[in-house]
BAROMI-483595 format. One line per 3 residues: number of its first residue (from 1); for each residue x, y, z of C-alpha. Coordinates in nm, 3 decimals. Layout:
<pts>
NUM> X:Y:Z; ...
</pts>
This chain:
<pts>
1> -0.476:1.918:0.679; -0.277:1.626:0.768; -0.075:1.803:1.029
4> -0.442:1.956:1.179; -0.535:1.565:1.167; -0.276:1.485:1.409
7> -0.095:1.235:1.188; 0.215:1.118:1.292; 0.383:1.076:0.969
10> 0.369:1.159:0.585; 0.388:0.878:0.356; 0.461:0.993:0.010
13> 0.356:0.772:-0.290; 0.713:0.761:-0.518; 0.556:0.518:-0.871
16> 0.242:0.756:-0.941; 0.423:1.039:-1.100; 0.214:0.918:-1.417
19> -0.076:0.652:-1.441; 0.056:0.285:-1.548; -0.155:0.108:-1.791
22> -0.351:-0.114:-1.533; -0.440:-0.407:-1.765; -0.728:-0.547:-1.520
25> -0.897:-0.178:-1.449; -0.919:-0.188:-1.851; -1.030:-0.553:-1.861
28> -1.293:-0.481:-1.566; -1.422:-0.143:-1.708; -1.332:0.035:-1.392
31> -1.420:0.402:-1.365; -1.485:0.709:-1.128; -1.805:0.737:-1.149
34> -1.871:0.354:-1.167; -2.046:0.256:-1.524; -2.310:-0.035:-1.491
37> -2.233:-0.332:-1.727; -2.372:-0.626:-1.811; -2.085:-0.796:-1.568
40> -2.107:-0.550:-1.294; -2.502:-0.637:-1.246; -2.465:-0.973:-1.240
43> -2.220:-0.941:-0.977; -2.454:-0.729:-0.791; -2.767:-0.979:-0.846
46> -2.544:-1.253:-0.726; -2.514:-1.069:-0.373; -2.836:-0.892:-0.361
49> -2.831:-0.880:0.084; -2.444:-0.677:0.037; -2.639:-0.473:-0.269
52> -2.911:-0.352:-0.069; -2.673:-0.279:0.253; -2.474:-0.073:0.047
55> -2.766:0.123:-0.072; -2.871:0.194:0.258; -2.587:0.363:0.339
58> -2.519:0.753:0.359; -2.223:0.828:0.188; -2.085:0.693:-0.138
61> -1.812:0.934:-0.241; -1.464:1.008:-0.116; -1.515:1.216:0.150
64> -1.139:1.335:0.236; -1.180:1.508:-0.114; -1.520:1.589:-0.184
67> -1.656:1.932:-0.026; -1.244:1.989:0.059; -1.125:2.027:-0.272
70> -1.236:2.353:-0.483; -1.454:2.248:-0.750; -1.482:1.877:-0.669
73> -1.846:1.834:-0.584; -1.945:1.471:-0.682; -1.756:1.173:-0.849
76> -1.768:1.298:-1.181; -1.567:1.612:-1.107; -1.344:1.348:-0.848
79> -1.240:1.232:-1.172; -1.132:1.511:-1.376; -0.957:1.679:-1.096
82> -0.777:1.358:-1.034; -0.635:1.341:-1.403; -0.498:1.654:-1.324
85> -0.275:1.560:-1.031; -0.016:1.368:-1.163; 0.313:1.511:-1.217
88> 0.585:1.363:-1.459; 0.827:1.644:-1.314; 0.847:1.491:-0.964
91> 1.246:1.469:-0.859; 1.406:1.401:-0.526; 1.430:1.792:-0.508
94> 1.061:1.790:-0.446; 1.087:1.513:-0.169; 1.329:1.746:-0.003
97> 1.079:2.033:-0.050; 0.801:1.841:0.141; 0.978:1.720:0.401
100> 1.104:2.075:0.505; 0.773:2.230:0.489; 0.646:1.915:0.646
103> 0.861:1.907:0.976; 0.801:1.570:1.039; 0.873:1.183:0.986
106> 0.847:1.145:0.585; 0.817:0.778:0.444; 0.895:0.716:0.081
109> 0.662:0.435:-0.083; 0.760:0.249:-0.395; 1.122:0.178:-0.370
112> 1.243:-0.087:-0.601; 1.585:-0.051:-0.663; 1.887:-0.043:-0.447
115> 2.003:0.309:-0.592; 1.672:0.462:-0.540; 1.672:0.361:-0.165
118> 2.037:0.540:-0.128; 1.909:0.840:-0.287; 1.623:0.863:-0.030
121> 1.850:0.807:0.220; 2.015:1.119:0.079; 1.667:1.299:0.109
124> 1.658:1.254:0.496; 1.348:1.048:0.451; 1.289:0.869:0.782
127> 1.178:0.544:0.642; 1.120:0.353:0.293; 0.838:0.125:0.158
130> 0.942:-0.157:-0.087; 0.659:-0.171:-0.284; 0.595:-0.251:-0.656
133> 0.232:-0.078:-0.624; 0.092:-0.408:-0.651; 0.234:-0.470:-0.976
136> -0.035:-0.243:-1.152; 0.194:0.046:-1.222; 0.435:-0.163:-1.468
139> 0.359:-0.485:-1.572; 0.640:-0.703:-1.556; 0.777:-0.550:-1.240
142> 0.980:-0.775:-1.016; 0.773:-0.883:-0.659; 0.850:-0.626:-0.339
145> 0.971:-0.959:-0.210; 1.218:-1.011:-0.484; 1.377:-0.640:-0.442
148> 1.391:-0.634:-0.071; 1.740:-0.810:-0.014; 1.896:-0.616:-0.253
151> 1.769:-0.261:-0.053; 1.837:-0.385:0.281; 2.187:-0.478:0.175
154> 2.278:-0.106:0.044; 2.097:0.105:0.311; 2.191:-0.094:0.609
157> 2.110:0.093:0.914; 2.106:0.428:0.767; 1.706:0.371:0.714
160> 1.444:0.215:0.817; 1.305:-0.015:0.567; 0.927:-0.134:0.536
163> 0.758:-0.375:0.288; 0.431:-0.372:0.128; 0.303:-0.611:-0.179
166> 0.108:-0.925:-0.216; 0.048:-0.970:0.219; -0.256:-1.185:0.248
169> -0.159:-1.395:0.533; 0.044:-1.377:0.865; 0.276:-1.634:0.724
172> 0.378:-1.401:0.468; 0.435:-1.088:0.733; 0.671:-1.339:0.915
175> 0.845:-1.396:0.565; 0.921:-1.049:0.502; 1.038:-0.969:0.842
178> 1.250:-1.271:0.871; 1.418:-1.147:0.541; 1.453:-0.814:0.708
181> 1.172:-0.553:0.704; 1.134:-0.369:0.976; 0.733:-0.340:0.916
184> 0.470:-0.437:0.669; 0.213:-0.277:0.498; -0.138:-0.446:0.383
187> -0.372:-0.312:0.117; -0.612:-0.558:-0.047; -0.659:-0.726:0.224
190> -0.835:-0.479:0.481; -1.000:-0.298:0.160; -1.173:-0.657:0.096
193> -1.321:-0.681:0.466; -1.399:-0.323:0.440; -1.600:-0.396:0.140
196> -1.776:-0.706:0.286; -1.842:-0.588:0.653; -1.697:-0.232:0.695
199> -1.525:-0.124:1.002; -1.589:-0.493:1.163; -1.486:-0.658:0.875
202> -1.119:-0.450:0.876; -1.116:-0.577:1.267; -1.164:-0.922:1.149
205> -0.907:-0.885:0.874; -0.646:-0.783:1.162; -0.736:-1.015:1.372
208> -0.722:-1.341:1.138; -0.358:-1.179:1.046; -0.259:-1.162:1.390
211> -0.358:-1.500:1.491; -0.190:-1.666:1.167; 0.156:-1.444:1.262
214> 0.089:-1.571:1.572; 0.057:-1.941:1.484; 0.311:-1.929:1.236
217> 0.575:-1.782:1.470; 0.498:-2.048:1.727; 0.554:-2.322:1.474
220> 0.921:-2.112:1.403; 0.956:-2.152:1.770; 0.960:-1.751:1.815
223> 0.777:-1.591:2.087; 0.875:-1.222:2.024; 0.886:-1.083:1.673
226> 1.176:-0.931:1.717; 1.373:-1.272:1.748; 1.246:-1.358:1.396
229> 1.515:-1.342:1.147; 1.652:-1.530:0.826; 1.689:-1.850:1.088
232> 1.366:-1.883:1.020; 1.343:-1.947:0.673; 1.426:-2.255:0.489
235> 1.623:-2.085:0.166; 1.712:-1.735:0.301; 1.921:-1.653:0.040
238> 1.651:-1.773:-0.265; 1.607:-1.355:-0.351; 1.947:-1.307:-0.358
241> 2.110:-1.153:-0.674
</pts>
């Protein structure tokens, strides 16, 4: 399906072979399908205009799965199907197997250790994403930005190193690039925009990040993102091991 859709690369998440104990989800009562609680009802009441707009939308499910996967017809069956997709036996051999059948660029997301980074290189992956899954999978794991320098040192120029985790502003993008990441990803930032204002909200978020990055670069004396480096950081070795 990804090939048929024209996807140029395949991203494989490595740190979700089992579901972590997500404390915030437990406290907030997050579930699929969602359950109405006193807290969620009060939140909806505080945003009546947004709630009415959401009620007026046509689709309230996961359109990329519901109707495409056998036996998944609604949110209830989706939850049951999702629980069966976790495979604790996932190994590096599986990554090589997927890459062979995919036939295109493969990016591995969830690398937090130099040894794993070197193993990713051996599988023939085209890029890795340094990411701790937003801190949701393993409570107490180091931040992605803390893990980045050691991983860059471990793989050198053998593989592209991308960054993900905690990006909320253009200045934070600048810091990750300055440390050596070749690109950064955003997750919650664009989801906030999507939830607030749909497609236009996502566009607004991207414009905000772009503007903040542009201003931060200007104040650091840089005009080209390719020239950004450790010389732009006050303490480039703050995360050195």
